Gaussian input, Z-matrix of N, CA and C with variables (Angstrom, degrees):
# hf/3-21g

backbone

0 1
 N
 C     1     B1
 C     2     B2     1     A1
 N     3     B3     2     A2     1     D1
 C     4     B4     3     A3     2     D2
 C     5     B5     4     A4     3     D3
 N     6     B6     5     A5     4     D4
 C     7     B7     6     A6     5     D5
 C     8     B8     7     A7     6     D6
 N     9     B9     8     A8     7     D7
 C    10    B10     9     A9     8     D8
 C    11    B11    10    A10     9     D9
 N    12    B12    11    A11    10    D10
 C    13    B13    12    A12    11    D11
 C    14    B14    13    A13    12    D12
 N    15    B15    14    A14    13    D13
 C    16    B16    15    A15    14    D14
 C    17    B17    16    A16    15    D15
 N    18    B18    17    A17    16    D16
 C    19    B19    18    A18    17    D17
 C    20    B20    19    A19    18    D18
 N    21    B21    20    A20    19    D19
 C    22    B22    21    A21    20    D20
 C    23    B23    22    A22    21    D21
 N    24    B24    23    A23    22    D22
 C    25    B25    24    A24    23    D23
 C    26    B26    25    A25    24    D24
 N    27    B27    26    A26    25    D25
 C    28    B28    27    A27    26    D26
 C    29    B29    28    A28    27    D27
 N    30    B30    29    A29    28    D28
 C    31    B31    30    A30    29    D29
 C    32    B32    31    A31    30    D30
 N    33    B33    32    A32    31    D31
 C    34    B34    33    A33    32    D32
 C    35    B35    34    A34    33    D33
 N    36    B36    35    A35    34    D34
 C    37    B37    36    A36    35    D35
 C    38    B38    37    A37    36    D36
 N    39    B39    38    A38    37    D37
 C    40    B40    39    A39    38    D38
 C    41    B41    40    A40    39    D39
 N    42    B42    41    A41    40    D40
 C    43    B43    42    A42    41    D41
 C    44    B44    43    A43    42    D42
 N    45    B45    44    A44    43    D43
 C    46    B46    45    A45    44    D44
 C    47    B47    46    A46    45    D45
 N    48    B48    47    A47    46    D46
 C    49    B49    48    A48    47    D47
 C    50    B50    49    A49    48    D48
 N    51    B51    50    A50    49    D49
 C    52    B52    51    A51    50    D50
 C    53    B53    52    A52    51    D51
 N    54    B54    53    A53    52    D52
 C    55    B55    54    A54    53    D53
 C    56    B56    55    A55    54    D54
 N    57    B57    56    A56    55    D55
 C    58    B58    57    A57    56    D56
 C    59    B59    58    A58    57    D57
 N    60    B60    59    A59    58    D58
 C    61    B61    60    A60    59    D59
 C    62    B62    61    A61    60    D60
 N    63    B63    62    A62    61    D61
 C    64    B64    63    A63    62    D62
 C    65    B65    64    A64    63    D63
 N    66    B66    65    A65    64    D64
 C    67    B67    66    A66    65    D65
 C    68    B68    67    A67    66    D66
 N    69    B69    68    A68    67    D67
 C    70    B70    69    A69    68    D68
 C    71    B71    70    A70    69    D69
 N    72    B72    71    A71    70    D70
 C    73    B73    72    A72    71    D71
 C    74    B74    73    A73    72    D72
 N    75    B75    74    A74    73    D73
 C    76    B76    75    A75    74    D74
 C    77    B77    76    A76    75    D75
 N    78    B78    77    A77    76    D76
 C    79    B79    78    A78    77    D77
 C    80    B80    79    A79    78    D78
 N    81    B81    80    A80    79    D79
 C    82    B82    81    A81    80    D80
 C    83    B83    82    A82    81    D81
 N    84    B84    83    A83    82    D82
 C    85    B85    84    A84    83    D83
 C    86    B86    85    A85    84    D84
 N    87    B87    86    A86    85    D85
 C    88    B88    87    A87    86    D86
 C    89    B89    88    A88    87    D87
 N    90    B90    89    A89    88    D88
 C    91    B91    90    A90    89    D89
 C    92    B92    91    A91    90    D90
 N    93    B93    92    A92    91    D91
 C    94    B94    93    A93    92    D92
 C    95    B95    94    A94    93    D93
 N    96    B96    95    A95    94    D94
 C    97    B97    96    A96    95    D95
 C    98    B98    97    A97    96    D96
 N    99    B99    98    A98    97    D97
 C   100   B100    99    A99    98    D98
 C   101   B101   100   A100    99    D99
 N   102   B102   101   A101   100   D100
 C   103   B103   102   A102   101   D101
 C   104   B104   103   A103   102   D102
 N   105   B105   104   A104   103   D103
 C   106   B106   105   A105   104   D104
 C   107   B107   106   A106   105   D105
 N   108   B108   107   A107   106   D106
 C   109   B109   108   A108   107   D107
 C   110   B110   109   A109   108   D108
 N   111   B111   110   A110   109   D109
 C   112   B112   111   A111   110   D110
 C   113   B113   112   A112   111   D111
 N   114   B114   113   A113   112   D112
 C   115   B115   114   A114   113   D113
 C   116   B116   115   A115   114   D114
 N   117   B117   116   A116   115   D115
 C   118   B118   117   A117   116   D116
 C   119   B119   118   A118   117   D117
 N   120   B120   119   A119   118   D118
 C   121   B121   120   A120   119   D119
 C   122   B122   121   A121   120   D120
 N   123   B123   122   A122   121   D121
 C   124   B124   123   A123   122   D122
 C   125   B125   124   A124   123   D123
 N   126   B126   125   A125   124   D124
 C   127   B127   126   A126   125   D125
 C   128   B128   127   A127   126   D126
 N   129   B129   128   A128   127   D127
 C   130   B130   129   A129   128   D128
 C   131   B131   130   A130   129   D129
 N   132   B132   131   A131   130   D130
 C   133   B133   132   A132   131   D131
 C   134   B134   133   A133   132   D132
 N   135   B135   134   A134   133   D133
 C   136   B136   135   A135   134   D134
 C   137   B137   136   A136   135   D135
 N   138   B138   137   A137   136   D136
 C   139   B139   138   A138   137   D137
 C   140   B140   139   A139   138   D138
 N   141   B141   140   A140   139   D139
 C   142   B142   141   A141   140   D140
 C   143   B143   142   A142   141   D141
 N   144   B144   143   A143   142   D142
 C   145   B145   144   A144   143   D143
 C   146   B146   145   A145   144   D144
 N   147   B147   146   A146   145   D145
 C   148   B148   147   A147   146   D146
 C   149   B149   148   A148   147   D147
 N   150   B150   149   A149   148   D148
 C   151   B151   150   A150   149   D149
 C   152   B152   151   A151   150   D150
 N   153   B153   152   A152   151   D151
 C   154   B154   153   A153   152   D152
 C   155   B155   154   A154   153   D153
 N   156   B156   155   A155   154   D154
 C   157   B157   156   A156   155   D155
 C   158   B158   157   A157   156   D156
 N   159   B159   158   A158   157   D157
 C   160   B160   159   A159   158   D158
 C   161   B161   160   A160   159   D159
 N   162   B162   161   A161   160   D160
 C   163   B163   162   A162   161   D161
 C   164   B164   163   A163   162   D162
 N   165   B165   164   A164   163   D163
 C   166   B166   165   A165   164   D164
 C   167   B167   166   A166   165   D165
 N   168   B168   167   A167   166   D166
 C   169   B169   168   A168   167   D167
 C   170   B170   169   A169   168   D168
 N   171   B171   170   A170   169   D169
 C   172   B172   171   A171   170   D170
 C   173   B173   172   A172   171   D171
 N   174   B174   173   A173   172   D172
 C   175   B175   174   A174   173   D173
 C   176   B176   175   A175   174   D174
 N   177   B177   176   A176   175   D175
 C   178   B178   177   A177   176   D176
 C   179   B179   178   A178   177   D177
 N   180   B180   179   A179   178   D178
 C   181   B181   180   A180   179   D179
 C   182   B182   181   A181   180   D180
 N   183   B183   182   A182   181   D181
 C   184   B184   183   A183   182   D182
 C   185   B185   184   A184   183   D183
 N   186   B186   185   A185   184   D184
 C   187   B187   186   A186   185   D185
 C   188   B188   187   A187   186   D186
 N   189   B189   188   A188   187   D187
 C   190   B190   189   A189   188   D188
 C   191   B191   190   A190   189   D189
 N   192   B192   191   A191   190   D190
 C   193   B193   192   A192   191   D191
 C   194   B194   193   A193   192   D192
 N   195   B195   194   A194   193   D193
 C   196   B196   195   A195   194   D194
 C   197   B197   196   A196   195   D195
 N   198   B198   197   A197   196   D196
 C   199   B199   198   A198   197   D197
 C   200   B200   199   A199   198   D198
 N   201   B201   200   A200   199   D199
 C   202   B202   201   A201   200   D200
 C   203   B203   202   A202   201   D201
 N   204   B204   203   A203   202   D202
 C   205   B205   204   A204   203   D203
 C   206   B206   205   A205   204   D204
 N   207   B207   206   A206   205   D205
 C   208   B208   207   A207   206   D206
 C   209   B209   208   A208   207   D207
 N   210   B210   209   A209   208   D208
 C   211   B211   210   A210   209   D209
 C   212   B212   211   A211   210   D210
 N   213   B213   212   A212   211   D211
 C   214   B214   213   A213   212   D212
 C   215   B215   214   A214   213   D213
 N   216   B216   215   A215   214   D214
 C   217   B217   216   A216   215   D215
 C   218   B218   217   A217   216   D216
 N   219   B219   218   A218   217   D217
 C   220   B220   219   A219   218   D218
 C   221   B221   220   A220   219   D219
 N   222   B222   221   A221   220   D220
 C   223   B223   222   A222   221   D221
 C   224   B224   223   A223   222   D222
 N   225   B225   224   A224   223   D223
 C   226   B226   225   A225   224   D224
 C   227   B227   226   A226   225   D225
 N   228   B228   227   A227   226   D226
 C   229   B229   228   A228   227   D227
 C   230   B230   229   A229   228   D228
 N   231   B231   230   A230   229   D229
 C   232   B232   231   A231   230   D230
 C   233   B233   232   A232   231   D231
 N   234   B234   233   A233   232   D232
 C   235   B235   234   A234   233   D233
 C   236   B236   235   A235   234   D234
 N   237   B237   236   A236   235   D235
 C   238   B238   237   A237   236   D236
 C   239   B239   238   A238   237   D237
 N   240   B240   239   A239   238   D238
 C   241   B241   240   A240   239   D239
 C   242   B242   241   A241   240   D240
 N   243   B243   242   A242   241   D241
 C   244   B244   243   A243   242   D242
 C   245   B245   244   A244   243   D243
 N   246   B246   245   A245   244   D244
 C   247   B247   246   A246   245   D245
 C   248   B248   247   A247   246   D246
 N   249   B249   248   A248   247   D247
 C   250   B250   249   A249   248   D248
 C   251   B251   250   A250   249   D249
 N   252   B252   251   A251   250   D250
 C   253   B253   252   A252   251   D251
 C   254   B254   253   A253   252   D252
 N   255   B255   254   A254   253   D253
 C   256   B256   255   A255   254   D254
 C   257   B257   256   A256   255   D255
 N   258   B258   257   A257   256   D256
 C   259   B259   258   A258   257   D257
 C   260   B260   259   A259   258   D258
 N   261   B261   260   A260   259   D259
 C   262   B262   261   A261   260   D260
 C   263   B263   262   A262   261   D261
 N   264   B264   263   A263   262   D262
 C   265   B265   264   A264   263   D263
 C   266   B266   265   A265   264   D264
 N   267   B267   266   A266   265   D265
 C   268   B268   267   A267   266   D266
 C   269   B269   268   A268   267   D267
 N   270   B270   269   A269   268   D268
 C   271   B271   270   A270   269   D269
 C   272   B272   271   A271   270   D270
 N   273   B273   272   A272   271   D271
 C   274   B274   273   A273   272   D272
 C   275   B275   274   A274   273   D273
 N   276   B276   275   A275   274   D274
 C   277   B277   276   A276   275   D275
 C   278   B278   277   A277   276   D276
 N   279   B279   278   A278   277   D277
 C   280   B280   279   A279   278   D278
 C   281   B281   280   A280   279   D279
 N   282   B282   281   A281   280   D280
 C   283   B283   282   A282   281   D281
 C   284   B284   283   A283   282   D282
 N   285   B285   284   A284   283   D283
 C   286   B286   285   A285   284   D284
 C   287   B287   286   A286   285   D285
 N   288   B288   287   A287   286   D286
 C   289   B289   288   A288   287   D287
 C   290   B290   289   A289   288   D288
 N   291   B291   290   A290   289   D289
 C   292   B292   291   A291   290   D290
 C   293   B293   292   A292   291   D291
 N   294   B294   293   A293   292   D292
 C   295   B295   294   A294   293   D293
 C   296   B296   295   A295   294   D294
 N   297   B297   296   A296   295   D295
 C   298   B298   297   A297   296   D296
 C   299   B299   298   A298   297   D297
 N   300   B300   299   A299   298   D298
 C   301   B301   300   A300   299   D299
 C   302   B302   301   A301   300   D300
 N   303   B303   302   A302   301   D301
 C   304   B304   303   A303   302   D302
 C   305   B305   304   A304   303   D303
 N   306   B306   305   A305   304   D304
 C   307   B307   306   A306   305   D305
 C   308   B308   307   A307   306   D306
 N   309   B309   308   A308   307   D307
 C   310   B310   309   A309   308   D308
 C   311   B311   310   A310   309   D309
 N   312   B312   311   A311   310   D310
 C   313   B313   312   A312   311   D311
 C   314   B314   313   A313   312   D312
 N   315   B315   314   A314   313   D313
 C   316   B316   315   A315   314   D314
 C   317   B317   316   A316   315   D315
 N   318   B318   317   A317   316   D316
 C   319   B319   318   A318   317   D317
 C   320   B320   319   A319   318   D318
 N   321   B321   320   A320   319   D319
 C   322   B322   321   A321   320   D320
 C   323   B323   322   A322   321   D321
 N   324   B324   323   A323   322   D322
 C   325   B325   324   A324   323   D323
 C   326   B326   325   A325   324   D324

   B1=1.4470
   B2=1.5322
   B3=1.3282
   B4=1.4602
   B5=1.5305
   B6=1.3352
   B7=1.4610
   B8=1.5183
   B9=1.3313
   B10=1.4550
   B11=1.5252
   B12=1.3225
   B13=1.4746
   B14=1.5277
   B15=1.3308
   B16=1.4589
   B17=1.5229
   B18=1.3106
   B19=1.4588
   B20=1.5242
   B21=1.3235
   B22=1.4724
   B23=1.5199
   B24=1.3077
   B25=1.4606
   B26=1.5171
   B27=1.3061
   B28=1.4627
   B29=1.5219
   B30=1.3083
   B31=1.4594
   B32=1.5209
   B33=1.3321
   B34=1.4633
   B35=1.5256
   B36=1.3419
   B37=1.4627
   B38=1.5206
   B39=1.3434
   B40=1.4620
   B41=1.5274
   B42=1.3084
   B43=1.4686
   B44=1.5287
   B45=1.3194
   B46=1.4684
   B47=1.5313
   B48=1.3464
   B49=1.4753
   B50=1.5316
   B51=1.3305
   B52=1.4620
   B53=1.5277
   B54=1.3038
   B55=1.4669
   B56=1.5226
   B57=1.3244
   B58=1.4665
   B59=1.5315
   B60=1.3275
   B61=1.4602
   B62=1.5278
   B63=1.3266
   B64=1.4674
   B65=1.5310
   B66=1.3470
   B67=1.4652
   B68=1.5314
   B69=1.3388
   B70=1.4668
   B71=1.5372
   B72=1.3198
   B73=1.4638
   B74=1.5245
   B75=1.3243
   B76=1.4585
   B77=1.5243
   B78=1.3330
   B79=1.4599
   B80=1.5274
   B81=1.3345
   B82=1.4665
   B83=1.5322
   B84=1.3216
   B85=1.4582
   B86=1.5246
   B87=1.3294
   B88=1.4598
   B89=1.5125
   B90=1.3354
   B91=1.4703
   B92=1.5270
   B93=1.3387
   B94=1.4623
   B95=1.5301
   B96=1.3323
   B97=1.4652
   B98=1.5255
   B99=1.3207
   B100=1.4612
   B101=1.5319
   B102=1.3444
   B103=1.4672
   B104=1.5286
   B105=1.3201
   B106=1.4610
   B107=1.5295
   B108=1.3321
   B109=1.4661
   B110=1.5272
   B111=1.3311
   B112=1.4690
   B113=1.5261
   B114=1.3148
   B115=1.4578
   B116=1.5242
   B117=1.3296
   B118=1.4694
   B119=1.5202
   B120=1.3291
   B121=1.4623
   B122=1.5248
   B123=1.3251
   B124=1.4653
   B125=1.5225
   B126=1.3236
   B127=1.4649
   B128=1.5202
   B129=1.3023
   B130=1.4583
   B131=1.5274
   B132=1.3114
   B133=1.4639
   B134=1.5293
   B135=1.3291
   B136=1.4516
   B137=1.5232
   B138=1.3378
   B139=1.4651
   B140=1.5197
   B141=1.3225
   B142=1.4655
   B143=1.5251
   B144=1.3188
   B145=1.4620
   B146=1.5314
   B147=1.3435
   B148=1.4540
   B149=1.5188
   B150=1.3368
   B151=1.4503
   B152=1.5278
   B153=1.3226
   B154=1.4490
   B155=1.5204
   B156=1.3041
   B157=1.4463
   B158=1.5228
   B159=1.2908
   B160=1.4521
   B161=1.5154
   B162=1.3338
   B163=1.4610
   B164=1.5313
   B165=1.3309
   B166=1.4696
   B167=1.5255
   B168=1.3265
   B169=1.4702
   B170=1.5270
   B171=1.3269
   B172=1.4557
   B173=1.5292
   B174=1.3294
   B175=1.4689
   B176=1.5265
   B177=1.3297
   B178=1.4646
   B179=1.5310
   B180=1.3343
   B181=1.4631
   B182=1.5216
   B183=1.3301
   B184=1.4607
   B185=1.5345
   B186=1.3335
   B187=1.4609
   B188=1.5327
   B189=1.3519
   B190=1.4608
   B191=1.5249
   B192=1.3312
   B193=1.4605
   B194=1.5246
   B195=1.3334
   B196=1.4546
   B197=1.5186
   B198=1.3275
   B199=1.4695
   B200=1.5291
   B201=1.3412
   B202=1.4599
   B203=1.5211
   B204=1.3418
   B205=1.4682
   B206=1.5217
   B207=1.3513
   B208=1.4640
   B209=1.5180
   B210=1.3513
   B211=1.4627
   B212=1.5154
   B213=1.3493
   B214=1.4590
   B215=1.5234
   B216=1.3254
   B217=1.4524
   B218=1.5280
   B219=1.3424
   B220=1.4618
   B221=1.5191
   B222=1.3350
   B223=1.4729
   B224=1.5157
   B225=1.3351
   B226=1.4628
   B227=1.5235
   B228=1.3157
   B229=1.4554
   B230=1.5056
   B231=1.3067
   B232=1.4595
   B233=1.5285
   B234=1.3329
   B235=1.4625
   B236=1.5226
   B237=1.3057
   B238=1.4615
   B239=1.5246
   B240=1.3313
   B241=1.4620
   B242=1.5208
   B243=1.3218
   B244=1.4540
   B245=1.5202
   B246=1.3304
   B247=1.4636
   B248=1.5256
   B249=1.2817
   B250=1.4564
   B251=1.5295
   B252=1.3288
   B253=1.4558
   B254=1.5185
   B255=1.3116
   B256=1.4583
   B257=1.5097
   B258=1.2792
   B259=1.4463
   B260=1.5274
   B261=1.3429
   B262=1.4501
   B263=1.5252
   B264=1.3215
   B265=1.4565
   B266=1.5226
   B267=1.3323
   B268=1.4567
   B269=1.5188
   B270=1.3168
   B271=1.4563
   B272=1.5208
   B273=1.3186
   B274=1.4541
   B275=1.5234
   B276=1.3324
   B277=1.4504
   B278=1.5178
   B279=1.3317
   B280=1.4506
   B281=1.5237
   B282=1.3461
   B283=1.4613
   B284=1.5239
   B285=1.3345
   B286=1.4650
   B287=1.5225
   B288=1.3439
   B289=1.4646
   B290=1.5204
   B291=1.3430
   B292=1.4657
   B293=1.5287
   B294=1.3328
   B295=1.4618
   B296=1.5076
   B297=1.3401
   B298=1.4660
   B299=1.5224
   B300=1.3335
   B301=1.4536
   B302=1.5164
   B303=1.3362
   B304=1.4620
   B305=1.5222
   B306=1.3355
   B307=1.4602
   B308=1.5177
   B309=1.3454
   B310=1.4621
   B311=1.5270
   B312=1.3378
   B313=1.4610
   B314=1.5191
   B315=1.3445
   B316=1.4661
   B317=1.5189
   B318=1.3293
   B319=1.4533
   B320=1.5166
   B321=1.3324
   B322=1.4621
   B323=1.5230
   B324=1.3267
   B325=1.4566
   B326=1.5121
   A1=109.44
   A2=116.25
   A3=122.17
   A4=108.79
   A5=115.45
   A6=120.52
   A7=110.96
   A8=116.12
   A9=120.83
   A10=108.97
   A11=117.40
   A12=119.76
   A13=110.99
   A14=115.08
   A15=120.33
   A16=108.10
   A17=116.12
   A18=121.08
   A19=109.64
   A20=117.12
   A21=119.21
   A22=109.74
   A23=115.63
   A24=120.94
   A25=107.89
   A26=116.28
   A27=122.50
   A28=107.76
   A29=116.01
   A30=121.32
   A31=110.92
   A32=115.79
   A33=120.53
   A34=111.72
   A35=118.57
   A36=119.51
   A37=112.03
   A38=116.87
   A39=121.02
   A40=109.35
   A41=116.97
   A42=122.61
   A43=112.98
   A44=117.66
   A45=120.89
   A46=113.93
   A47=119.47
   A48=118.26
   A49=112.83
   A50=117.06
   A51=119.47
   A52=111.37
   A53=116.66
   A54=120.98
   A55=112.25
   A56=117.25
   A57=120.98
   A58=113.19
   A59=117.95
   A60=121.30
   A61=112.27
   A62=115.30
   A63=122.11
   A64=108.87
   A65=117.14
   A66=120.43
   A67=113.71
   A68=117.48
   A69=120.60
   A70=110.68
   A71=116.87
   A72=121.44
   A73=109.25
   A74=117.35
   A75=120.94
   A76=111.68
   A77=117.27
   A78=120.26
   A79=110.98
   A80=116.85
   A81=120.52
   A82=110.40
   A83=117.02
   A84=121.01
   A85=109.86
   A86=116.61
   A87=120.80
   A88=112.25
   A89=116.44
   A90=120.03
   A91=110.56
   A92=115.82
   A93=119.64
   A94=110.66
   A95=117.56
   A96=121.33
   A97=111.11
   A98=116.96
   A99=120.91
   A100=110.08
   A101=116.72
   A102=121.11
   A103=111.03
   A104=117.09
   A105=120.78
   A106=111.00
   A107=117.04
   A108=120.60
   A109=110.54
   A110=116.99
   A111=120.67
   A112=110.97
   A113=116.76
   A114=121.58
   A115=110.56
   A116=116.78
   A117=120.14
   A118=111.31
   A119=118.31
   A120=120.75
   A121=111.70
   A122=116.81
   A123=120.80
   A124=113.25
   A125=117.35
   A126=119.53
   A127=110.12
   A128=115.55
   A129=118.16
   A130=110.58
   A131=116.31
   A132=122.51
   A133=111.68
   A134=118.05
   A135=121.22
   A136=111.02
   A137=116.95
   A138=120.09
   A139=110.45
   A140=116.72
   A141=120.80
   A142=109.97
   A143=117.53
   A144=120.55
   A145=110.81
   A146=117.33
   A147=120.10
   A148=111.28
   A149=118.04
   A150=122.09
   A151=112.57
   A152=116.65
   A153=121.07
   A154=109.05
   A155=116.22
   A156=120.68
   A157=108.64
   A158=115.04
   A159=120.33
   A160=110.84
   A161=116.29
   A162=118.87
   A163=108.20
   A164=117.28
   A165=121.00
   A166=112.60
   A167=115.92
   A168=120.04
   A169=110.66
   A170=116.49
   A171=120.79
   A172=110.91
   A173=117.29
   A174=120.49
   A175=110.85
   A176=116.24
   A177=120.00
   A178=110.67
   A179=117.28
   A180=120.61
   A181=110.84
   A182=116.49
   A183=120.66
   A184=109.89
   A185=117.14
   A186=121.04
   A187=111.00
   A188=115.56
   A189=120.08
   A190=112.29
   A191=117.10
   A192=121.63
   A193=114.76
   A194=117.66
   A195=120.84
   A196=113.52
   A197=116.14
   A198=120.94
   A199=107.91
   A200=116.88
   A201=120.55
   A202=109.46
   A203=116.32
   A204=121.35
   A205=109.01
   A206=115.08
   A207=120.83
   A208=109.63
   A209=116.56
   A210=121.74
   A211=108.70
   A212=116.32
   A213=120.84
   A214=110.61
   A215=114.79
   A216=122.24
   A217=106.62
   A218=117.21
   A219=121.46
   A220=110.72
   A221=115.84
   A222=121.60
   A223=108.33
   A224=116.09
   A225=119.96
   A226=112.57
   A227=117.72
   A228=120.21
   A229=111.31
   A230=116.53
   A231=121.18
   A232=114.14
   A233=118.47
   A234=119.79
   A235=113.97
   A236=118.31
   A237=121.19
   A238=109.77
   A239=116.49
   A240=120.21
   A241=111.99
   A242=118.02
   A243=121.27
   A244=114.19
   A245=116.98
   A246=120.74
   A247=110.69
   A248=118.10
   A249=127.83
   A250=111.32
   A251=116.09
   A252=122.90
   A253=110.02
   A254=115.79
   A255=119.61
   A256=111.33
   A257=118.01
   A258=126.48
   A259=112.47
   A260=113.88
   A261=122.95
   A262=107.75
   A263=115.97
   A264=120.55
   A265=108.99
   A266=114.89
   A267=122.02
   A268=108.01
   A269=115.11
   A270=120.64
   A271=108.32
   A272=116.00
   A273=122.42
   A274=108.31
   A275=115.54
   A276=120.89
   A277=108.95
   A278=116.25
   A279=121.20
   A280=109.07
   A281=116.54
   A282=122.54
   A283=107.39
   A284=116.46
   A285=120.95
   A286=112.30
   A287=117.01
   A288=119.75
   A289=112.36
   A290=116.47
   A291=120.58
   A292=111.98
   A293=116.04
   A294=120.00
   A295=114.20
   A296=116.33
   A297=119.34
   A298=110.84
   A299=114.71
   A300=121.56
   A301=109.06
   A302=117.17
   A303=122.17
   A304=108.51
   A305=115.59
   A306=120.02
   A307=110.39
   A308=114.60
   A309=121.66
   A310=107.59
   A311=116.67
   A312=122.04
   A313=108.89
   A314=116.44
   A315=121.83
   A316=111.02
   A317=117.55
   A318=120.78
   A319=111.62
   A320=115.08
   A321=120.98
   A322=110.04
   A323=116.02
   A324=120.59
   A325=110.74
   D1=136.42
   D2=-179.96
   D3=-93.74
   D4=132.05
   D5=178.91
   D6=-88.90
   D7=152.98
   D8=176.00
   D9=-65.36
   D10=134.22
   D11=-178.83
   D12=-69.73
   D13=157.88
   D14=174.48
   D15=-70.85
   D16=135.82
   D17=179.48
   D18=-75.17
   D19=144.87
   D20=175.52
   D21=-67.45
   D22=163.66
   D23=178.04
   D24=-73.81
   D25=88.55
   D26=-179.60
   D27=-143.00
   D28=164.35
   D29=-178.36
   D30=-62.48
   D31=144.61
   D32=-179.29
   D33=-62.54
   D34=-28.02
   D35=179.03
   D36=-68.78
   D37=-12.34
   D38=173.71
   D39=-94.04
   D40=-46.59
   D41=-174.06
   D42=-71.23
   D43=-47.61
   D44=-175.26
   D45=-57.28
   D46=-46.35
   D47=177.34
   D48=-64.27
   D49=-31.23
   D50=178.03
   D51=-62.73
   D52=-38.15
   D53=-178.89
   D54=-63.12
   D55=-21.35
   D56=-178.66
   D57=-90.53
   D58=-1.92
   D59=-175.37
   D60=-87.25
   D61=154.33
   D62=175.91
   D63=-72.36
   D64=154.43
   D65=-179.87
   D66=-53.38
   D67=-40.14
   D68=-178.67
   D69=-64.37
   D70=-39.62
   D71=179.37
   D72=-68.37
   D73=-41.71
   D74=178.41
   D75=-60.84
   D76=-37.96
   D77=177.59
   D78=-63.88
   D79=-41.29
   D80=178.00
   D81=-65.69
   D82=-42.01
   D83=178.65
   D84=-63.80
   D85=-40.61
   D86=178.50
   D87=-61.02
   D88=-43.74
   D89=177.88
   D90=-64.51
   D91=-41.62
   D92=177.67
   D93=-60.69
   D94=-45.80
   D95=179.59
   D96=-60.18
   D97=-43.35
   D98=178.47
   D99=-61.70
   D100=-47.90
   D101=-179.19
   D102=-63.93
   D103=-39.81
   D104=179.30
   D105=-64.83
   D106=-41.10
   D107=177.57
   D108=-62.96
   D109=-43.41
   D110=177.40
   D111=-61.62
   D112=-43.33
   D113=179.07
   D114=-60.05
   D115=-46.69
   D116=-179.24
   D117=-65.48
   D118=-37.62
   D119=177.98
   D120=-66.19
   D121=-30.36
   D122=-175.17
   D123=-81.73
   D124=-14.09
   D125=-178.11
   D126=-68.07
   D127=142.00
   D128=179.14
   D129=-93.56
   D130=172.14
   D131=-174.05
   D132=-58.87
   D133=-39.51
   D134=-178.64
   D135=-62.03
   D136=-39.48
   D137=178.74
   D138=-61.66
   D139=-43.02
   D140=-178.66
   D141=-65.38
   D142=-43.40
   D143=-178.89
   D144=-61.87
   D145=-37.97
   D146=179.18
   D147=-66.64
   D148=-33.64
   D149=-178.60
   D150=-76.97
   D151=-21.58
   D152=-174.88
   D153=-72.56
   D154=93.61
   D155=179.84
   D156=-150.73
   D157=170.07
   D158=-179.11
   D159=-75.37
   D160=139.34
   D161=173.33
   D162=-73.99
   D163=171.25
   D164=-174.09
   D165=-58.75
   D166=-43.73
   D167=-179.40
   D168=-61.71
   D169=-42.92
   D170=179.81
   D171=-66.51
   D172=-36.40
   D173=177.86
   D174=-62.42
   D175=-40.89
   D176=178.64
   D177=-64.91
   D178=-42.33
   D179=178.29
   D180=-63.63
   D181=-38.34
   D182=179.41
   D183=-62.26
   D184=-41.80
   D185=178.51
   D186=-62.89
   D187=-40.20
   D188=-177.54
   D189=-74.41
   D190=-47.57
   D191=-170.42
   D192=-103.68
   D193=-16.67
   D194=-178.28
   D195=83.59
   D196=-7.17
   D197=-178.37
   D198=-154.21
   D199=141.99
   D200=179.19
   D201=-152.07
   D202=150.76
   D203=175.90
   D204=-112.28
   D205=147.64
   D206=-178.21
   D207=-147.25
   D208=142.48
   D209=174.46
   D210=-82.48
   D211=139.53
   D212=179.59
   D213=-144.78
   D214=153.39
   D215=170.86
   D216=-95.52
   D217=144.53
   D218=-173.95
   D219=-131.00
   D220=138.45
   D221=173.34
   D222=-90.52
   D223=139.60
   D224=-178.74
   D225=-99.44
   D226=-21.71
   D227=-178.32
   D228=-178.08
   D229=171.57
   D230=-173.44
   D231=-71.41
   D232=-31.67
   D233=-172.88
   D234=-109.14
   D235=18.61
   D236=-178.59
   D237=-83.97
   D238=123.09
   D239=179.33
   D240=-78.21
   D241=-14.25
   D242=-179.51
   D243=-92.13
   D244=-1.66
   D245=-177.62
   D246=-73.23
   D247=151.94
   D248=-5.62
   D249=-78.77
   D250=158.85
   D251=-179.39
   D252=-105.99
   D253=160.82
   D254=176.07
   D255=127.51
   D256=-158.41
   D257=7.58
   D258=-77.51
   D259=151.68
   D260=176.02
   D261=-120.09
   D262=156.67
   D263=178.47
   D264=-101.78
   D265=129.02
   D266=175.62
   D267=-119.41
   D268=145.02
   D269=175.62
   D270=-107.37
   D271=132.90
   D272=177.63
   D273=-111.21
   D274=136.58
   D275=-179.81
   D276=-140.60
   D277=141.59
   D278=178.27
   D279=-80.58
   D280=123.97
   D281=177.57
   D282=-98.37
   D283=106.67
   D284=-176.26
   D285=-64.76
   D286=-40.10
   D287=-178.37
   D288=-63.54
   D289=-41.34
   D290=-178.12
   D291=-88.16
   D292=-15.42
   D293=-179.54
   D294=67.61
   D295=35.12
   D296=179.32
   D297=-152.35
   D298=166.38
   D299=177.26
   D300=-85.42
   D301=135.10
   D302=177.16
   D303=-118.10
   D304=147.08
   D305=179.61
   D306=-114.49
   D307=153.31
   D308=179.17
   D309=-140.59
   D310=132.70
   D311=177.44
   D312=-71.31
   D313=130.19
   D314=178.96
   D315=-101.61
   D316=-47.27
   D317=179.75
   D318=160.45
   D319=-178.50
   D320=179.69
   D321=-72.89
   D322=137.55
   D323=-179.02
   D324=-76.77

């Protein structure tokens, strides 16, 4: 008899729906997860920097309040197998003098 494998340390909203899937669907999801991990590992630093921006909700809050915080994943270098790291909290604030949004690291989420 085969025992159910131990679940990885991940949120229950990810694990619980997986347990309800058929074996064929789980195999497809597994291949997708593997391919997605490879894709993320292959991205270079410039790609990550371009993606690092406020989501729509955060942009609206920034317009209203002038300052907003957002959780983000961060790459530390080109050859790190553990990247991206986080989530970390960054604060975004509109700088009127420079005419642009500036970010500041707040801490680990």
